[in-house]
C-alpha beads as a LAMMPS data file, in Angstrom:
LAMMPS data file: protein, C-alpha beads

243 atoms
242 bonds

1 atom types
1 bond types

-500.0 500.0 xlo xhi
-500.0 500.0 ylo yhi
-500.0 500.0 zlo zhi

Masses

1 110.0

Atoms # bond

1 1 1 -239.989 413.350 299.143
2 1 1 -243.081 411.968 298.311
3 1 1 -242.847 408.168 296.720
4 1 1 -244.643 407.537 293.355
5 1 1 -244.586 403.981 293.222
6 1 1 -247.762 402.116 293.088
7 1 1 -246.560 399.135 295.384
8 1 1 -245.355 401.047 298.130
9 1 1 -248.265 403.641 298.173
10 1 1 -250.794 400.872 298.337
11 1 1 -249.362 398.981 301.154
12 1 1 -251.636 398.951 304.757
13 1 1 -250.376 401.291 307.176
14 1 1 -249.000 398.799 309.500
15 1 1 -246.647 397.348 306.844
16 1 1 -245.466 400.615 306.047
17 1 1 -244.424 401.225 309.424
18 1 1 -242.828 397.998 309.214
19 1 1 -241.221 398.738 305.520
20 1 1 -240.212 402.087 306.095
21 1 1 -236.983 401.644 307.890
22 1 1 -235.589 399.465 305.432
23 1 1 -236.164 401.136 302.420
24 1 1 -232.936 403.165 301.021
25 1 1 -233.695 405.993 298.518
26 1 1 -230.855 405.448 295.634
27 1 1 -230.516 407.183 292.219
28 1 1 -230.013 405.149 289.213
29 1 1 -227.960 405.840 286.401
30 1 1 -228.908 404.816 282.254
31 1 1 -227.464 401.267 281.892
32 1 1 -226.760 400.666 285.523
33 1 1 -226.884 396.525 285.823
34 1 1 -228.697 395.508 289.030
35 1 1 -229.209 391.781 288.272
36 1 1 -227.336 389.341 286.170
37 1 1 -228.666 386.029 285.492
38 1 1 -227.642 382.745 287.827
39 1 1 -226.354 385.596 290.720
40 1 1 -228.317 386.183 294.089
41 1 1 -231.249 388.354 293.597
42 1 1 -230.777 389.699 297.392
43 1 1 -232.836 393.333 296.897
44 1 1 -236.156 394.463 296.153
45 1 1 -236.142 397.584 293.638
46 1 1 -239.296 399.636 293.575
47 1 1 -238.660 402.298 290.824
48 1 1 -239.712 406.126 291.808
49 1 1 -239.213 408.022 288.376
50 1 1 -236.542 405.410 286.889
51 1 1 -237.725 402.810 284.316
52 1 1 -235.907 399.509 284.602
53 1 1 -235.798 396.992 282.049
54 1 1 -235.561 392.915 282.417
55 1 1 -233.675 391.175 279.606
56 1 1 -232.721 387.657 278.399
57 1 1 -229.091 387.376 277.746
58 1 1 -228.458 385.068 275.158
59 1 1 -224.975 382.320 274.525
60 1 1 -223.613 384.788 272.250
61 1 1 -224.342 387.668 274.423
62 1 1 -227.287 389.162 272.608
63 1 1 -229.938 390.740 274.619
64 1 1 -233.931 390.837 273.990
65 1 1 -236.037 392.637 276.396
66 1 1 -238.687 390.681 278.338
67 1 1 -240.427 393.090 280.424
68 1 1 -239.971 396.689 281.327
69 1 1 -240.956 398.112 285.513
70 1 1 -241.535 401.535 286.144
71 1 1 -243.495 403.105 289.341
72 1 1 -246.577 400.515 288.703
73 1 1 -244.623 398.050 290.261
74 1 1 -241.342 396.436 291.380
75 1 1 -238.461 394.092 290.537
76 1 1 -237.135 391.375 292.853
77 1 1 -240.527 390.759 294.226
78 1 1 -240.181 386.535 293.374
79 1 1 -236.976 386.549 294.965
80 1 1 -238.655 388.218 298.116
81 1 1 -241.376 385.422 297.924
82 1 1 -238.353 382.829 298.476
83 1 1 -236.474 382.777 294.774
84 1 1 -232.913 383.139 295.575
85 1 1 -231.358 383.384 291.990
86 1 1 -231.844 385.742 289.161
87 1 1 -232.562 384.534 285.528
88 1 1 -232.344 387.582 283.795
89 1 1 -230.667 390.466 283.397
90 1 1 -231.866 394.027 284.789
91 1 1 -230.548 397.297 284.232
92 1 1 -231.606 401.294 284.268
93 1 1 -233.334 401.806 281.215
94 1 1 -234.419 405.508 281.835
95 1 1 -232.396 407.262 284.887
96 1 1 -234.105 408.342 288.097
97 1 1 -234.396 407.491 291.707
98 1 1 -235.776 404.064 293.416
99 1 1 -236.433 402.557 296.576
100 1 1 -234.107 399.405 297.464
101 1 1 -234.410 397.317 300.659
102 1 1 -233.101 393.419 301.390
103 1 1 -235.303 390.454 299.953
104 1 1 -234.618 388.803 302.889
105 1 1 -236.349 391.724 304.783
106 1 1 -239.531 391.871 302.852
107 1 1 -240.071 388.134 302.504
108 1 1 -239.830 388.450 306.587
109 1 1 -242.501 390.939 306.616
110 1 1 -244.630 389.484 304.075
111 1 1 -244.591 386.041 305.840
112 1 1 -246.437 388.181 308.966
113 1 1 -248.899 390.193 306.469
114 1 1 -251.149 388.046 304.145
115 1 1 -252.173 391.467 302.961
116 1 1 -248.483 392.114 302.057
117 1 1 -247.822 388.938 300.542
118 1 1 -251.258 389.212 298.620
119 1 1 -250.043 392.627 297.126
120 1 1 -246.893 391.172 296.016
121 1 1 -248.232 388.564 294.163
122 1 1 -250.317 390.674 292.260
123 1 1 -247.406 392.669 291.086
124 1 1 -245.883 389.217 290.217
125 1 1 -248.654 388.705 288.112
126 1 1 -248.566 392.039 286.342
127 1 1 -244.765 391.616 285.669
128 1 1 -245.571 387.954 284.040
129 1 1 -248.492 389.230 282.274
130 1 1 -246.290 391.815 280.701
131 1 1 -243.813 389.620 279.640
132 1 1 -246.272 387.365 277.918
133 1 1 -247.618 390.137 276.070
134 1 1 -244.376 391.096 274.875
135 1 1 -243.510 387.799 273.881
136 1 1 -246.533 387.981 271.569
137 1 1 -245.715 391.886 270.420
138 1 1 -242.558 391.016 269.216
139 1 1 -243.788 387.767 267.110
140 1 1 -246.910 389.352 265.941
141 1 1 -246.642 393.638 265.577
142 1 1 -244.335 395.527 263.280
143 1 1 -241.782 397.750 264.708
144 1 1 -243.567 401.337 264.382
145 1 1 -246.330 399.740 266.454
146 1 1 -244.091 398.232 269.279
147 1 1 -242.129 401.611 269.551
148 1 1 -245.003 403.633 269.651
149 1 1 -246.437 401.095 272.438
150 1 1 -242.934 401.317 274.247
151 1 1 -242.575 405.503 274.233
152 1 1 -246.216 405.452 275.565
153 1 1 -245.536 403.242 278.468
154 1 1 -242.253 405.158 279.040
155 1 1 -244.292 408.417 279.124
156 1 1 -246.889 407.000 281.552
157 1 1 -243.689 405.656 283.770
158 1 1 -241.902 408.530 283.997
159 1 1 -244.749 411.028 283.613
160 1 1 -242.560 413.607 281.440
161 1 1 -243.175 413.749 277.382
162 1 1 -239.317 413.338 277.097
163 1 1 -237.851 409.974 276.914
164 1 1 -233.993 410.264 277.442
165 1 1 -232.628 407.331 275.415
166 1 1 -230.420 406.710 272.406
167 1 1 -231.371 405.447 268.952
168 1 1 -229.139 402.492 269.930
169 1 1 -230.479 401.578 273.622
170 1 1 -234.114 401.971 272.071
171 1 1 -233.219 399.401 269.472
172 1 1 -231.959 396.839 272.092
173 1 1 -235.007 397.334 273.717
174 1 1 -237.063 396.968 270.580
175 1 1 -235.120 393.896 269.355
176 1 1 -234.492 395.274 265.938
177 1 1 -230.983 397.216 264.508
178 1 1 -230.500 400.724 264.788
179 1 1 -231.148 401.508 261.416
180 1 1 -234.921 399.705 261.989
181 1 1 -235.400 402.149 264.461
182 1 1 -233.763 405.367 263.018
183 1 1 -236.310 404.834 260.211
184 1 1 -239.253 404.096 262.527
185 1 1 -238.352 407.306 264.102
186 1 1 -237.891 409.291 261.546
187 1 1 -241.481 408.066 260.155
188 1 1 -242.782 409.358 263.034
189 1 1 -240.685 412.674 263.513
190 1 1 -242.308 413.681 259.890
191 1 1 -245.819 412.433 260.651
192 1 1 -245.516 415.281 263.888
193 1 1 -245.932 412.876 266.450
194 1 1 -242.442 413.016 267.933
195 1 1 -239.507 415.417 267.825
196 1 1 -235.805 413.763 268.604
197 1 1 -232.641 415.451 270.035
198 1 1 -229.680 414.377 271.289
199 1 1 -230.301 411.317 273.597
200 1 1 -233.901 412.224 273.935
201 1 1 -237.319 411.446 272.472
202 1 1 -240.395 414.059 272.883
203 1 1 -243.632 412.809 272.286
204 1 1 -245.677 415.627 270.915
205 1 1 -248.711 413.958 269.700
206 1 1 -249.558 411.167 272.228
207 1 1 -253.482 410.895 270.682
208 1 1 -251.511 410.329 267.260
209 1 1 -248.949 407.637 268.913
210 1 1 -251.983 406.041 270.817
211 1 1 -253.526 405.427 267.272
212 1 1 -250.347 403.921 265.924
213 1 1 -249.439 401.875 268.712
214 1 1 -250.380 398.344 268.525
215 1 1 -253.060 396.702 270.673
216 1 1 -250.494 395.232 273.449
217 1 1 -250.038 399.138 274.749
218 1 1 -254.181 398.957 276.172
219 1 1 -254.181 395.534 276.982
220 1 1 -251.240 396.048 279.466
221 1 1 -252.510 399.076 281.009
222 1 1 -255.867 397.232 281.669
223 1 1 -254.353 394.049 283.209
224 1 1 -252.525 396.128 285.650
225 1 1 -255.524 398.160 286.205
226 1 1 -257.637 394.905 286.715
227 1 1 -255.354 392.675 288.668
228 1 1 -253.984 395.987 291.132
229 1 1 -255.776 399.043 290.494
230 1 1 -254.702 402.673 290.594
231 1 1 -253.407 404.006 293.932
232 1 1 -255.902 406.455 295.028
233 1 1 -254.599 409.457 297.505
234 1 1 -257.789 410.722 297.895
235 1 1 -259.380 412.069 301.284
236 1 1 -259.258 409.250 303.711
237 1 1 -256.843 406.727 301.932
238 1 1 -253.652 405.993 303.092
239 1 1 -251.032 408.523 302.933
240 1 1 -248.140 408.395 300.448
241 1 1 -245.070 406.805 301.267
242 1 1 -242.122 409.557 302.135
243 1 1 -238.927 408.998 302.770

Bonds

1 1 1 2
2 1 2 3
3 1 3 4
4 1 4 5
5 1 5 6
6 1 6 7
7 1 7 8
8 1 8 9
9 1 9 10
10 1 10 11
11 1 11 12
12 1 12 13
13 1 13 14
14 1 14 15
15 1 15 16
16 1 16 17
17 1 17 18
18 1 18 19
19 1 19 20
20 1 20 21
21 1 21 22
22 1 22 23
23 1 23 24
24 1 24 25
25 1 25 26
26 1 26 27
27 1 27 28
28 1 28 29
29 1 29 30
30 1 30 31
31 1 31 32
32 1 32 33
33 1 33 34
34 1 34 35
35 1 35 36
36 1 36 37
37 1 37 38
38 1 38 39
39 1 39 40
40 1 40 41
41 1 41 42
42 1 42 43
43 1 43 44
44 1 44 45
45 1 45 46
46 1 46 47
47 1 47 48
48 1 48 49
49 1 49 50
50 1 50 51
51 1 51 52
52 1 52 53
53 1 53 54
54 1 54 55
55 1 55 56
56 1 56 57
57 1 57 58
58 1 58 59
59 1 59 60
60 1 60 61
61 1 61 62
62 1 62 63
63 1 63 64
64 1 64 65
65 1 65 66
66 1 66 67
67 1 67 68
68 1 68 69
69 1 69 70
70 1 70 71
71 1 71 72
72 1 72 73
73 1 73 74
74 1 74 75
75 1 75 76
76 1 76 77
77 1 77 78
78 1 78 79
79 1 79 80
80 1 80 81
81 1 81 82
82 1 82 83
83 1 83 84
84 1 84 85
85 1 85 86
86 1 86 87
87 1 87 88
88 1 88 89
89 1 89 90
90 1 90 91
91 1 91 92
92 1 92 93
93 1 93 94
94 1 94 95
95 1 95 96
96 1 96 97
97 1 97 98
98 1 98 99
99 1 99 100
100 1 100 101
101 1 101 102
102 1 102 103
103 1 103 104
104 1 104 105
105 1 105 106
106 1 106 107
107 1 107 108
108 1 108 109
109 1 109 110
110 1 110 111
111 1 111 112
112 1 112 113
113 1 113 114
114 1 114 115
115 1 115 116
116 1 116 117
117 1 117 118
118 1 118 119
119 1 119 120
120 1 120 121
121 1 121 122
122 1 122 123
123 1 123 124
124 1 124 125
125 1 125 126
126 1 126 127
127 1 127 128
128 1 128 129
129 1 129 130
130 1 130 131
131 1 131 132
132 1 132 133
133 1 133 134
134 1 134 135
135 1 135 136
136 1 136 137
137 1 137 138
138 1 138 139
139 1 139 140
140 1 140 141
141 1 141 142
142 1 142 143
143 1 143 144
144 1 144 145
145 1 145 146
146 1 146 147
147 1 147 148
148 1 148 149
149 1 149 150
150 1 150 151
151 1 151 152
152 1 152 153
153 1 153 154
154 1 154 155
155 1 155 156
156 1 156 157
157 1 157 158
158 1 158 159
159 1 159 160
160 1 160 161
161 1 161 162
162 1 162 163
163 1 163 164
164 1 164 165
165 1 165 166
166 1 166 167
167 1 167 168
168 1 168 169
169 1 169 170
170 1 170 171
171 1 171 172
172 1 172 173
173 1 173 174
174 1 174 175
175 1 175 176
176 1 176 177
177 1 177 178
178 1 178 179
179 1 179 180
180 1 180 181
181 1 181 182
182 1 182 183
183 1 183 184
184 1 184 185
185 1 185 186
186 1 186 187
187 1 187 188
188 1 188 189
189 1 189 190
190 1 190 191
191 1 191 192
192 1 192 193
193 1 193 194
194 1 194 195
195 1 195 196
196 1 196 197
197 1 197 198
198 1 198 199
199 1 199 200
200 1 200 201
201 1 201 202
202 1 202 203
203 1 203 204
204 1 204 205
205 1 205 206
206 1 206 207
207 1 207 208
208 1 208 209
209 1 209 210
210 1 210 211
211 1 211 212
212 1 212 213
213 1 213 214
214 1 214 215
215 1 215 216
216 1 216 217
217 1 217 218
218 1 218 219
219 1 219 220
220 1 220 221
221 1 221 222
222 1 222 223
223 1 223 224
224 1 224 225
225 1 225 226
226 1 226 227
227 1 227 228
228 1 228 229
229 1 229 230
230 1 230 231
231 1 231 232
232 1 232 233
233 1 233 234
234 1 234 235
235 1 235 236
236 1 236 237
237 1 237 238
238 1 238 239
239 1 239 240
240 1 240 241
241 1 241 242
242 1 242 243
């Protein structure tokens, strides 16, 4: 199987050889919890087709998404670089596959490879920059703008027009009540930008969605491109990782 994760496909041949024996392919279902606050963060997940959600959990049980991670990055990087406990809840947002390995093993390999350590730090920076952008987005932009941004980003990460989510789950991701999301989705449907079904949303007019999305969508993509670049599989480039 060909791996689509940008981090894994960007590593050097020697680091790839060191990592491959420790990577395990797993299937993740929607809602699977990977980390909880104050629990050991002993694994690193490299999403392949799955999309993961990093959430802050309030004392009263309410949650808000602070970061979304797909095949452009990984979850658990800071644990691999030294942190031992998770400060967030991380769960599967969109079902799919991921590559997982022990954080301790990745830490050991990165201590022996400056190039790998630099790559991991860059992707940790991407995740942090997206979290910062999400804070600004939730405070300054309207529900429809945020919803368009979120759906476009999900399409980028899955490379599919159809996003497999319920309205309730989408409301949790955007940080509003379900009725608010229902109305926003109805407006986007009326405008011919999306099509809805049971547990899925299909983007039918991407350009129209981009026009309605807030500036944060383009900003997050530009940051990822600037910090890490897009993976290349052109002639002469390192072969894509396979498991």
